C-alpha positions as CSV (number, residue, x, y, z in Angstrom):
1,M,-17.4,-2.5,14.1
2,K,-18.9,0.6,12.6
3,N,-21.3,1.4,15.5
4,K,-18.5,1.2,18.1
5,L,-15.5,3.3,18.7
6,I,-12.2,1.4,19.0
7,A,-10.0,4.2,20.1
8,L,-9.0,3.1,23.5
9,A,-5.9,1.2,22.5
10,L,-4.7,4.0,20.3
11,L,-5.3,6.5,23.0
12,A,-3.3,4.4,25.4
13,A,-0.5,4.4,22.9
14,G,-0.7,8.1,22.5
15,S,-1.3,7.9,18.8
16,L,-4.7,9.5,18.7
17,T,-6.2,12.7,20.1
18,V,-10.0,13.0,20.6
19,Y,-11.6,16.4,20.9
20,S,-15.0,16.7,22.6
21,C,-17.8,18.6,21.0
22,D,-17.3,21.4,23.5
23,S,-13.6,21.9,22.8
24,A,-13.9,21.5,19.1
25,E,-16.8,23.8,18.7
26,K,-15.9,26.4,21.2
27,G,-12.2,26.7,20.5
28,G,-10.7,24.6,23.2
29,A,-9.4,22.3,20.6
30,K,-7.7,24.5,18.0
31,Q,-8.3,23.4,14.4
32,T,-5.0,22.8,12.6
33,T,-4.0,25.2,9.9
34,V,-1.8,23.9,7.2
35,E,0.6,26.1,5.3
36,E,0.6,25.2,1.6
37,A,3.3,25.9,-1.0
38,E,2.1,27.4,-4.2
39,T,1.8,24.5,-6.7
40,H,0.1,24.1,-10.1
41,V,-3.5,23.1,-9.7
42,V,-5.4,21.1,-12.3
43,N,-9.0,22.0,-12.5
44,A,-11.1,18.8,-12.2
45,P,-14.4,18.4,-14.1
46,E,-17.6,19.5,-12.3
47,F,-19.2,16.9,-10.1
48,N,-22.9,16.9,-10.7
49,A,-24.7,16.6,-7.3
50,D,-28.1,16.3,-8.9
51,T,-27.0,13.2,-10.8
52,A,-25.4,11.7,-7.6
53,Y,-28.7,12.3,-5.8
54,A,-30.6,10.5,-8.5
55,L,-28.2,7.6,-8.3
56,I,-28.8,7.3,-4.6
57,E,-32.6,7.6,-5.1
58,R,-32.4,4.7,-7.6
59,Q,-30.7,2.5,-5.1
60,V,-33.2,3.2,-2.4
61,A,-36.0,2.4,-4.9
62,F,-34.8,-1.2,-5.1
63,G,-35.6,-1.6,-1.5
64,P,-33.2,-2.6,1.3
65,R,-30.1,-4.1,-0.2
66,V,-29.7,-6.9,2.3
67,P,-27.6,-10.0,1.1
68,N,-29.7,-13.0,-0.1
69,T,-32.6,-10.8,-1.2
70,Q,-33.9,-9.9,-4.6
71,A,-33.4,-6.2,-4.0
72,H,-29.7,-6.9,-3.2
73,Y,-29.2,-9.0,-6.4
74,A,-31.0,-6.4,-8.6
75,T,-29.0,-3.5,-7.2
76,G,-25.7,-5.4,-7.9
77,E,-26.8,-6.0,-11.5
78,W,-27.6,-2.3,-11.8
79,I,-24.3,-1.1,-10.4
80,I,-22.4,-3.4,-12.8
81,Q,-24.5,-2.1,-15.8
82,K,-23.9,1.5,-14.8
83,L,-20.2,1.0,-14.5
84,R,-20.0,-0.6,-17.9
85,E,-22.1,2.2,-19.3
86,Y,-19.5,4.6,-17.8
87,G,-16.7,2.9,-19.7
88,A,-15.1,1.0,-16.8
89,E,-13.4,-2.4,-17.0
90,V,-15.5,-4.4,-14.5
91,K,-14.7,-7.5,-12.5
92,V,-17.0,-9.2,-10.1
93,Q,-15.9,-11.3,-7.0
94,N,-18.6,-13.8,-6.1
95,F,-18.1,-15.4,-2.7
96,Q,-19.8,-16.7,0.4
97,M,-19.2,-15.8,4.0
98,R,-21.1,-16.9,7.1
99,A,-22.6,-14.1,9.2
100,F,-22.7,-13.9,13.0
101,D,-26.2,-15.4,13.0
102,G,-25.1,-18.5,11.1
103,K,-26.6,-17.5,7.8
104,M,-24.4,-18.2,4.7
105,L,-24.4,-14.9,2.7
106,N,-24.1,-14.8,-1.0
107,L,-21.9,-11.8,-1.6
108,R,-20.1,-10.0,-4.5
109,N,-17.6,-7.3,-4.6
110,I,-17.8,-5.2,-7.7
111,V,-14.5,-3.7,-9.0
112,A,-14.3,-1.0,-11.7
113,S,-11.0,0.1,-13.3
114,Y,-10.1,3.1,-15.4
115,N,-6.7,3.2,-17.2
116,P,-6.0,-0.3,-16.0
117,Q,-2.5,-0.3,-17.5
118,A,-1.2,2.6,-15.4
119,A,1.3,1.7,-12.6
120,N,0.3,4.6,-10.4
121,R,-3.2,3.9,-9.1
122,V,-5.7,5.3,-6.6
123,L,-8.3,3.1,-5.0
124,L,-11.8,4.4,-4.2
125,A,-14.3,2.4,-2.3
126,A,-17.8,2.3,-0.7
127,H,-20.1,-0.5,0.4
128,W,-23.4,-1.2,-1.4
129,D,-25.3,-3.4,1.0
130,T,-27.6,-2.2,3.8
131,R,-28.2,-3.0,7.4
132,P,-30.6,-6.0,7.7
133,F,-32.2,-4.5,10.9
134,A,-32.7,-1.2,12.6
135,D,-31.1,-2.1,15.8
136,K,-30.8,1.6,17.0
137,D,-34.5,2.4,16.3
138,E,-37.2,2.3,18.9
139,Q,-39.7,0.7,16.5
140,D,-39.5,-2.1,13.9
141,Q,-36.0,-3.0,15.0
142,K,-36.0,-6.3,13.1
143,K,-36.9,-4.7,9.8
144,P,-34.2,-3.6,7.3
145,I,-33.4,0.0,6.7
146,D,-33.4,2.1,3.4
147,G,-29.7,2.9,3.9
148,A,-29.9,6.1,1.8
149,N,-26.8,7.6,3.7
150,D,-25.3,4.4,5.1
151,G,-24.4,2.7,1.8
152,A,-26.2,4.4,-1.0
153,S,-24.5,7.8,-0.6
154,G,-21.0,6.4,-1.1
155,V,-22.1,4.4,-4.1
156,G,-23.8,7.4,-5.6
157,V,-20.8,9.5,-5.3
158,L,-18.5,6.9,-6.8
159,L,-20.9,6.3,-9.7
160,E,-21.0,10.0,-10.4
161,I,-17.2,10.2,-10.3
162,A,-17.1,7.3,-12.8
163,R,-19.6,9.0,-15.1
164,T,-17.7,12.3,-14.9
165,I,-14.3,10.7,-15.7
166,H,-15.9,8.8,-18.6
167,A,-17.5,11.9,-20.1
168,A,-14.5,14.2,-19.5
169,E,-12.2,15.1,-22.4
170,Q,-9.3,15.3,-19.9
171,K,-8.8,12.1,-17.8
172,P,-6.8,11.7,-14.6
173,E,-3.2,10.9,-15.3
174,I,-3.3,7.9,-13.0
175,G,-5.2,4.7,-12.9
176,V,-8.4,4.7,-10.8
177,D,-10.0,1.7,-9.3
178,M,-13.4,1.6,-7.5
179,I,-14.4,-1.2,-5.3
180,F,-18.0,-1.6,-4.2
181,F,-17.7,-3.8,-1.1
182,D,-20.5,-6.1,-0.1
183,G,-21.5,-7.4,3.3
184,E,-20.2,-4.4,5.2
185,D,-23.3,-3.8,7.3
186,Y,-24.2,-7.3,8.4
187,G,-22.3,-6.9,11.6
188,Q,-23.3,-8.3,15.0
189,P,-25.5,-5.9,17.1
190,D,-24.4,-4.9,20.6
191,E,-27.4,-6.7,22.0
192,S,-27.2,-10.0,20.3
193,E,-28.5,-13.4,21.3
194,Y,-25.7,-15.1,19.4
195,P,-22.2,-15.8,20.6
196,V,-19.8,-13.0,20.0
197,M,-18.2,-13.2,16.5
198,Q,-14.9,-11.5,15.9
199,D,-14.7,-9.6,12.6
200,S,-18.5,-9.8,11.9
201,W,-18.5,-6.5,10.1
202,C,-17.0,-5.6,6.7
203,L,-17.1,-9.0,5.1
204,G,-16.5,-7.9,1.6
205,S,-13.4,-5.9,2.4
206,Q,-12.1,-8.8,4.5
207,Y,-12.5,-11.1,1.5
208,W,-10.9,-8.7,-1.0
209,S,-8.0,-7.9,1.3
210,K,-7.0,-11.6,1.2
211,N,-8.2,-12.2,-2.4
212,K,-7.3,-9.2,-4.5
213,H,-9.1,-8.9,-7.9
214,V,-5.7,-8.7,-9.6
215,S,-2.7,-10.7,-8.4
216,N,-0.2,-8.5,-6.5
217,Y,-2.5,-5.6,-6.9
218,R,-1.1,-2.3,-5.5
219,A,-2.4,1.2,-5.2
220,N,-0.6,4.3,-4.0
221,Y,-3.5,4.8,-1.5
222,G,-7.2,4.5,-1.1
223,I,-10.2,6.6,-0.1
224,L,-13.3,5.0,1.4
225,L,-16.6,6.9,1.3
226,D,-19.1,5.9,3.9
227,M,-22.1,8.0,5.0
228,V,-21.2,11.0,2.9
229,G,-24.6,12.4,2.0
230,A,-26.4,13.8,5.0
231,E,-27.4,17.4,5.5
232,N,-24.7,19.4,7.2
233,A,-22.4,16.4,7.6
234,K,-19.0,17.0,9.3
235,F,-16.0,14.9,8.4
236,A,-13.4,14.7,11.1
237,R,-10.0,13.0,10.7
238,E,-10.8,9.5,11.7
239,G,-8.3,7.6,13.9
240,T,-7.5,4.6,11.8
241,S,-7.0,6.8,8.8
242,M,-4.6,9.0,10.8
243,Q,-2.7,6.0,12.1
244,Y,-2.1,4.4,8.7
245,A,-2.2,7.3,6.2
246,K,-2.0,10.7,7.8
247,E,-0.5,12.3,4.7
248,I,-3.4,11.2,2.7
249,V,-5.8,12.6,5.2
250,D,-3.9,15.9,4.9
251,K,-4.0,15.8,1.1
252,V,-7.8,15.3,1.0
253,W,-8.6,17.7,3.8
254,K,-6.4,20.4,2.1
255,A,-8.2,19.8,-1.1
256,G,-11.6,20.1,0.5
257,N,-10.7,23.3,2.3
258,R,-9.0,24.8,-0.8
259,L,-12.2,24.2,-2.8
260,G,-14.3,26.0,-0.2
261,Y,-15.7,23.0,1.7
262,S,-14.3,23.8,5.2
263,D,-17.7,23.5,6.7
264,Y,-17.5,19.8,5.9
265,F,-13.8,18.8,6.1
266,K,-12.9,19.7,9.7
267,Y,-9.4,19.7,11.1
268,V,-10.6,17.9,14.2
269,N,-9.4,14.4,15.1
270,A,-12.0,11.7,15.8
271,P,-11.7,8.2,17.4
272,A,-10.8,5.2,15.3
273,I,-13.6,3.0,14.0
274,T,-13.7,-0.3,12.3
275,D,-14.9,0.1,8.7
276,D,-13.8,-1.4,5.3
277,H,-10.6,0.7,5.3
278,S,-9.5,-1.1,8.5
279,Y,-9.1,-4.4,6.7
280,V,-7.7,-2.8,3.5
281,N,-5.0,-1.2,5.7
282,A,-4.2,-4.1,8.1
283,W,-4.8,-7.1,5.8
284,G,-4.6,-5.7,2.3
285,N,-1.5,-3.6,3.0
286,I,-2.8,-0.6,1.1
287,R,-3.1,2.8,2.9
288,M,-6.7,3.8,2.9
289,I,-8.5,6.7,4.7
290,D,-12.2,6.9,5.5
291,I,-14.3,10.0,4.7
292,I,-17.2,9.3,7.2
293,E,-19.6,11.5,9.0
294,Y,-18.7,12.2,12.6
295,N,-21.3,14.1,14.6
296,M,-19.2,16.4,16.8
297,S,-22.3,17.9,18.4
298,N,-23.4,14.5,19.9
299,P,-20.6,12.0,20.6
300,D,-23.1,9.6,22.0
301,D,-24.6,9.3,18.5
302,Y,-21.6,10.2,16.4
303,F,-22.9,8.9,13.1
304,G,-26.0,11.0,13.2
305,P,-29.5,10.4,14.6
306,Y,-30.5,8.3,11.5
307,H,-27.7,5.8,11.8
308,H,-29.1,2.2,11.8
309,R,-32.6,3.6,12.0
310,H,-35.5,3.8,9.6
311,T,-34.9,7.5,9.3
312,D,-31.9,6.8,7.1
313,N,-33.9,7.6,4.0
314,M,-33.8,10.1,1.2
315,D,-35.0,12.9,3.5
316,V,-31.5,13.1,5.1
317,I,-29.6,13.3,1.8
318,S,-28.2,16.7,0.8
319,R,-26.9,17.7,-2.6
320,N,-24.6,20.2,-1.0
321,T,-22.8,17.4,1.0
322,L,-22.6,15.2,-2.1
323,K,-21.1,18.1,-4.0
324,A,-18.5,18.8,-1.3
325,V,-17.3,15.1,-1.2
326,G,-17.5,14.3,-4.9
327,Q,-15.8,17.5,-6.0
328,T,-13.0,17.1,-3.4
329,V,-12.3,13.5,-4.4
330,L,-12.3,14.4,-8.1
331,H,-9.9,17.3,-7.4
332,V,-7.5,14.8,-5.6
333,L,-7.6,12.4,-8.5
334,Y,-6.9,15.1,-11.1
335,N,-4.0,16.5,-9.1
336,E,-2.0,13.3,-8.6
């Protein structure tokens, strides 16, 4: 689950190295430097962080996007409308899944495709729902959160990438798919009165991984964006990503550092987590990495002090962080 580390098994197997904040920040854990061969680089279009910020702001204005609420439904309709406005071929997966608390959730994954006939494809993803309670907060724990960073930031970056590709004279030479997963953040809290439910998180990616939007769908790899908008966010190399798709992590981190975003894309390994990419890798058999904030200065609150709290609002969102992530992903797409 996204608020728990799952690195112990990987550590026991020797497949993951975790650096503490002391060693990472003070030099005890040396950041890896990667020698790059000179290759032709395609200049991607400019990612507009102001537009991405406005797209996040619009989502938050709907209210918490908790499944089975009007705000959730309205946000889904808006995402579909924006993607069609941006020239994508859009498919919607409507489905139901039962949550850990027994509620039957009405969910939908939204899938957008560019250049759908291309055999070589890259899959981008984010989740668009929000946490139905603020279980880490000290106040109003049972009230839903805004989810500006946890949910809306990834969606905002993907929508701005979609808009940029649509408006650009030069398109990527590959096919690009975007999946907006639903039901990611309805996972069971640590302190729960209900019986423990396995796989209570990431319901949309669970469903899609077993029910692809296209029969026999394949992608060369995928990139998941989750919590990619906070001020001064640091993105470490997450363990599940390194286990399944280290070369894709290397590709993306090289791109981010080449573009001047080394303050964000850090060559530091982080523990594995369960997020949407976990099911895409293990069940969907598509290599997918996760660009997700990892707070190296406080491993006890590794997703930031706003995670699953009411402070996850527009005040934490940074245009600079959005620019770093969005420009990096665009660069990767245009250089395939």
